N, C-alpha and C positions, 0 to 999 in steps of 0.2 A: 382824417379820411371820410370821405363822400359825406359831406357836409352837407349838400346840395338836396338828401335825403327828402321827399315828399313828402306830408304828413298823409296820414289814414285820414284823416278829416279833408281834403280836397280828392283824393281817388273817389271816397262813397261821394262826395259833394257832383265829381262828374259821373258817375255811375247810374245815378238816381236822375240825372238831366237828361235822359236816351229820347231821343223823338224820334228816328229812325228806325224802320223794323228788324229784329232778329233774324238770322239764319237757323235753319234746322239741322240737323244731324242730314239732311235730305241733297243737300246742296251750300253753296259759298254764294254771295253776293257776286252780282257782276262786276271783272275789272274794273269799268266806269263808275259803278255805285262803290270800290271801294278810291279810287281815286279820286273823288267828290270828297268822300267822307275825310280820308285824310286829309284833303286841302282844306276843308272847313275846322277841323280841330285842331288842325297848325295854327290857322290863324289866329282861331279861338283863343291861344297860349303863346303867340308870338316864337312859331318854334322857326331855328335860322334854318335848319336841314333836317329833311328827315329821307331815307331810303329804305326799304320792306320788298319783301320775298315771301312769297304765298305758295305752298307745295300741296299738294291735294294726291292722294294714291301713291304719293314718293315720286311724282315728277314734277318737277316744275310750273305752274302754270301763268305766273306773274312776276316782273322783277320792275319796279316802278324807285324813282329817285325826283322828290321836289327842294323848293328851294335852292340856297346857296353853301356852295363850300366856301367861301367866303365872304361876307357880306359887305366890308369896307372895298374891295373893287369889283364886285358885282360880278363874280364870278359862280356859276351856276353848280347845282352839285346832281352827278350823274350818275349811270349806274357801273360805269369804271372809276368812278372817283376812290382812290383811298382813302379808306378811312381809319380808326381807330378800333380794332376786336378788345381790345383790353381784355376782361376776362371769359371770354368765348374761348378763349386761346383755351381754357384749363379743358373745354371740352376734346377738344381736338385733340390736344396731350394725352386723352382721357382714349381717345379713338386708336390713336397709335400705341400705348401702351396693350391694349388688348388685342392689336395685331400681333405684339409680341409674345403675349400668350397664348395666340393661337397657334405660332413657331416655335412653344415648349423654352424658349429666352427669358419669360418672366415665370412667373407665380405671382398671382395676388395676394397669398398669404403664408408666403417665403417671406422673413423679416429682409429687410433692405440693408441689415447690416451684411447678410451672408454673400451677396453682391459686391461692396465695398472691397478693393484690395487692402486696406488699412482700416480700424475704427472712427468713425464719424465724427468723435472730439478731437482724433488728430489734423483735421482737415479744418484750417483756420477758422473758418466762417460757423462752424461750429464746437469751438473750443467753450463756450458757455456749458454743455452739455456735461463736462467731461465727469462732472461729482454725481451724474445723476443716469444711475444704470438704464431708464426704461429708453432711452433710446435705442437700445438691443431690440424692444419690443416690435416698433413702427416696419410696417407693412405697406407695399404699393395699395392696397384697398383701403387700407387706413385714409393712407394721402387723398386719395381718391373722393372719399368717405367725407373728406374734411373733418377727420376726429383722431385728428392728432395730438392733442391737447395743446399746441400752441395760441399764441396771437394771433390776428392775422397777417402783420406786419411786429417784430422786433423793436424795431423806430416807433410802436404804439407805446410799449413799456416803457416806464418812468424813467430806466437807467440803462434803455435801448440795447439793454442783452436779454435775449433766446432763453425762452426757457419752459418747461412744463407747467398747464394750471391743472390739469387733470393726467388719468391715468389713460394713457393712446388707445383707442376703439372704444371711449366708454361713451362718449358722446358726442354732437354733433359742432363742430367750430369752425367756422369758416376762417380755413389761414393757406396762406400765399407760402408760409415759411416749408410746409411740407413737399408741395409739387418743386422746390428748390430742389428739397433733399434727395426728390425719387430721379428727379431733373438729373443730378450727381452723381446718381446709383449706374443711370444709362450709361453717362460718360464715362467716369470711370470704372467701372465695374463690367461694362459690356461693350465699351470703349466704339460709342455710339458719339455722333456728331450731332443734336438734336434737331437742329435747326437744317444740317442735310437731309435727317431720318424725315421729317415730316414733309419737306417738300418733294423726296423722290415718294412719299408713303401718301403722300395726302396729293399734298396742291400740284406735283406736276400728271398725279394721275389721274385727275377728275379736273384739269383742267383750268386751274385756278392762276392765272398766270398773272394777277397784280394782288398775291398773296405771298408774305412772308415773315417770319418772325425777325427779321433782323433789316433794316432799312438798305431801300437799294434808291440808288440815286434817280431812278429811271422814275421813282415815286414823286417826282419833284414837279413834273410836268400837270401834273391832276391831280389837285391834293388837297384835304379837308382838313380846315382848322378849327377849332373848337371853341363853342359861347358858353359861358356859366348859366345861373340864374338870371343873375343882372344883368347879363347881356354880353359881358364883357369879354374880351377874344384873349383867347393863350393859340400860338402858331402850334401847327401839330408838331410833336417831339419827334427827333430824328432816335430812334433807337439804334444802338451800337451792339445792344449785345443779345442776346435769345434767350427768354425767360419761358418756360412753361408755364407761369403764371398768370400771363400778361401781355405778350411782345408785341403781338400778331397787328401787322399791318394787312387791310385787307380792302375787296366793294362788295358790294352788295351783288354784283351777278357771282360771285367768286363764293359771298357766303349763301347763294341758292342752289350752288350747286355742291358746297360741302353739306349741307342740313340735309337736301334732299339722299346725299348717298347715308348720312349717319340716319335717318328713316327707313331707307331700305338693308342697308346693314352691310352694303357694297364692301367688299376684303374682311370682311370678319366671316367667322364661322357661328351659324345660330346658335349656340351656346354663349357667346360671346355678348352676339347683339343684344340676346333677352338682358343677360347682366347688365349692359349699360343701362337700360332703364328701372331693372330689378327694384323694389322697397327693398335696401339692406339695411340702414341705420334710421330707427322712429326718430324723427323729430317732435317733440313740444315746445319750442320756443317761443317766445310770442313773437320773436322779429330775428333777423340775419343777422343785422347789426346794431351793436355792437355786439360782436363777434363772442364775447367771453360772460355776456352777460344769464345770468339765471333762471329770470322771468319765464313763469309758462303760460300757457295758453291751450286750453282746448280745443279750440278752433283746429288745431293741424292732425294732432290726435284722431277728430273726427273725419278726416277726413284720408287717410291713410298718409300724411304728410312725411316722406323718408326723403335720404339720402341714395341716389343712386351712385353713379363713377362719374362725377363732374357734373351733374345736375340733379336737379329734385323733382322726384316722383311725389302723384300726389292721384287720389282714388278721386271720380266723378260719374257721374249718370249714365254717360256716354262711353266709358270705361276711362283705362286709364291714361291720364297725360303728365306733361313732366313739360320744364323749364331750365331756363340757364340765360341770367344777366351778365352783364358787363359792361363799368362804371367807371367814369370818376369826375371828376367838376365839371368836366367838358364834354363828355359822351354819356350817352346812355342809349346800349344794347341791350334788346329783348328776344328770345326765343321760347316760344310756345306752343309743344306740339302734342296730336292725340295721336295715342296708339291705335287704333280702331278709324280708317279710314285712310290711314297715314297723313294725317293734315300738320300742317306748319307752320305760322306765323314768323319771320325774321325782321326783326327792326334794328336798323342801326341809324343811328344820330349821331351829329355832331353839335348838339346842343343837350344841355342837358336839361332843358323844359319838355326834350319830347316828352323825359315818362312821363309828367300830367297829363299827358293821354294815351298813354299806352294801354290801360284799362279799358277806355270806350272805344279803341280804335281793334284789340282783339277783340271784345265783347263782338263788335262790330260783322269781324271776318267770323270768326268762331265761335258763333253763338254763346249762349248765357252759358256759365261753366264754374268749377268751385276754386277755380286760380286763385292761389291765397295773396292777392296783393298786398293786406295788410302785412305779410309779414316780410316782403319781397322789400317794400315800398319805406319800412316802418322810420319815422325821423330818426337819427342818432343825436 
């Protein structure tokens, strides 16, 4: 999983070969300057397609797309081209969960077991947990904090069975499996159709006309295919099932709308918006992937690296910051936000090579920061 992850050496080399002046907290570079820098970096690393949005004071100030949706057919990537959102889905799902919390339909610290009509192991997908009562302690907060104790995916286990590797709530360990369980609770316990709720509460409400957690036939006319580090091509996957962990198809135009709303806290109480980005679970691991490794690194605690709800928070000289990535072997997405100034950079790419340029591009736009690229992009 995620074998493409770039090494810290590459990130360091990129960061120390800076030639252009960096912005300060007083302002962002001009759009034309950002365009030129993005094109330069794309050419330097042979990035096939890249789209980005810049948000300032909670407002969209720039949305751009460069390169190809499909190189072989010379199809350009546009701001309305459907791209794979990958794990950016998790933050969107967290946003839905917080709306349900505001409405009193869900509580972050109530065990998920209390929402299910029958015990979790009685569902076929969770029979592996029948002999381990720790499933009863799982809460929505633990899921959104990635503190369930599960591997990222059960198919990464040697026997492909789901198990706890530590008590829930003890430490950070990225896991899609927890999101599947919380989605089950919303569907089975609250009677919600998660795909429909995301559309009603988020996508339709914000005008995200080309975003869905399930494949739509109208996407086919303007769609980005994927490219691995070695340039090999992979057709866009038509995801037929709704997955709170990562099935979102979207466009950079739509993602700009979503992250601007997240930055402003649209549709959330002040308390829930604060909860989204609050430091909740300290992270001292040396890297995010592989998820179950216990190697530590003092750089995390030094910047207050911690899990928020569906994203990661850290402390910077200019104030609180956060980020969320979304990846597979042909996709590289990243969002980096600054709470002070309500600034945010949203990056979508149909090419894994884009992640080679993200540290420098984000630095060019937002300026120097404590962003822990070493943690996010550690090689597996």
